[in-house]
N, C-alpha and C positions, 0 to 999 in steps of 0.2 A: 028826522034819529039824532043826527048828530048832535044837537042842540039837548036831548034830551039824556043823549049819556053825560054831557059835560057839565048837564045841571046834578044828573046822579053820580058824580064825581063831586063836588061842592056838598052836598046833602050828607056823603059818607064820609068825604076824606077829611083832613085836618086841615083848619084853613095856615098852620103854620108846620111846615116840614118839621117833622122829627129827626132829630141829632141822631149818628148811626151812634150807638153802644157796643165798646171793644165786646168781645165775648172774652168769660170767664178762663182765666191760665186754667189749663190741665193739667193736674198732677202726672208726673213719669220715672218710669225707671231711667237713674245716669247711667251708660253705657261708656263714657268716653269721661275723662276726666281732663278737662281744658282750663291749661292757665297764662292768665296773661301775661306776654312776656315783656311790653314794653307798649305807651302809645305817646303819641305825638300831636301835635296840631301845625295843619299846613301852612294854611291863612284860613282867608277869610273865604264866606260860601256866601250863598243866598239859598233862599228860599221859594223863590218867585217862579225861578225859572228850571223847565227839565235841562239838565246841562251832560254831558259825557266825559265826566271827569272819573277816573278809577286808579286806583296804582297800579305798577305794573313792574315786572323784574326783570333783571337780566342772567341772574345766578349769583351773581358778585354785590347786587345793587340794588334797592326798590326805589322806583322813582314816582313821585306826587307831584301833582298841581293843584293848582285851588283858583277859582272863580276871580279873584282881587289879583292875577298876573304872576306869580310865585312858582317857581319850580322845585323839588330839591332832588337831593340824592341821599339815603339813610345807608346805615348800615344793618342787614336784617338780622347780625345777633344780638343786637345791642341797642338798634333804635339811633343811633347815633346818629346825627346829619354831618355827614359830609359837605355838602355846598349847599345855599340857594339863591337862586338869584330872580329878581321879580322883571318879566318881559314886559312890563309896563303898557299890556293888554289886558282884558278884560278875555279871560279864557274859556273856551265850551266846550272843548272833547280833549283827549289824550292823557297822559303819553303815549306817546308808541314810540318804539324801541328797536334800536337794528344798527347795526353796520357804525357802531361807535358813535350814535346822535340819541338824543331825547328830542322829540317834537311833537310839537302842541300848536291844536287849532285857537285861532282867537274868537269872538265873538262878528267883529267887525269884517272876517275876513283872513286874518293876520294866521301864516303859518309860518314857526318860529323853529328853527332846527341849535338845537344845543349840543354840543361836545359833552357825550357822557363822563368824560372821565374830570372834567372840574367845570360843566355848567357856561361853557363861555359860546355866546354866541357864533355860526356859523354860517349861517344866513336866513334873510327874513324875506316873504316876498308876500302878494296879497291875489286869497284866490276868486275875490269880488262872491263870494258866497258864504254864510256861517254853516257850521259842520257841527254834528252833534256824535260824529264816527269816529272812533279813534285812527289816528293814521297807522299806516301799517309802512314799517321798514325794512325793506327785503332786495335784497339784490341792488345794492346802490342806487333805487327806488323806492319812494315815496307816494303812497298810493292814498287818496284823498278822496272822501263821498261827501257832498253837499246837500242841505236839503232842500235847493231849486233842483235836484236830481241827475246831478253832473258826478261822473266820475271819471277823476283826473290824477294823472302820472305824473312826477316828476324828478329829477336828476337830485340823487342825494347828496351829491359834491356841492351844486351850485343852486336849485331848484328852479331850472329851468323847466317848462314843459315838455316834455315826453311827447304825451297823446291825451286827446280827451273825451269823454262818451257820454251824450246827454239823452235821456230819455224825458217822454211829457207827460205832465202829471196833472192830476185828477184836478177839478175845477175844486176839491174841497179834500183836504186830505188834516193829518195832525201833524204837528210839530213832532219832526222825531225824525231818526234814521236808525239803519243796523250798520253795523260793524261789517264791511265787508271781510270775505274768507279766502287764505290765499292757500291752495291747494296745489305744490309746487309751482310754479309757473304760468299759474290760473288765478284770474281772480274773479270769486263769486260774488255779485251782487245781487242784491234784493230791492227792488224801487218801489215806488207808493204807486205805480200804475196796475201792479199785482205779479211783473215781468220778475225774471231769476235771467241773469247775464249773466255768460261764462266769457272772459276774456283773457286774452295772452298777454303776459306781466310786458313784454319786449315790442310791444305792436307797433306798428306806426302809422 
């Protein structure tokens, strides 16, 4: 029966997969006049990897990072670039901001903390795992979730590890992870094994 079904697919199906065509745009009534104030290029990117890089703001500046290692700070009103540095590493997630720091994660496991004021490097460590989740900087701590199922918390002062939590991964899983959520002093993390875990930020 399976052979008949497969042969049937061959008879009625197309030998060449049809390309998916985009739908036609729909007419709509504009209800909000949106004007572009400014735009800028952050750095080089990639079309082939799913990376977790997206701009973040602290109310005074906008921070952005690019795949080729550049991290920049911008004036939100004018788009003027205040500073830009090259971390000399391939970036995969960030930036996370807080406590006067801008933190980005590297494809090879580098975790780099920069001073938000001028972009100077404060510390750099290797967490032995790729991260696609934006680092969280809160209460003198940096929270990092890596795609190998590990949640780690580091000191915002010098990058020393405070504690780590590990969950087993399924045999087959997609490359990707969701950014943990901070609720007060509690870290809410979703893991690939289907577990939702709440952890205290200051636990040991």
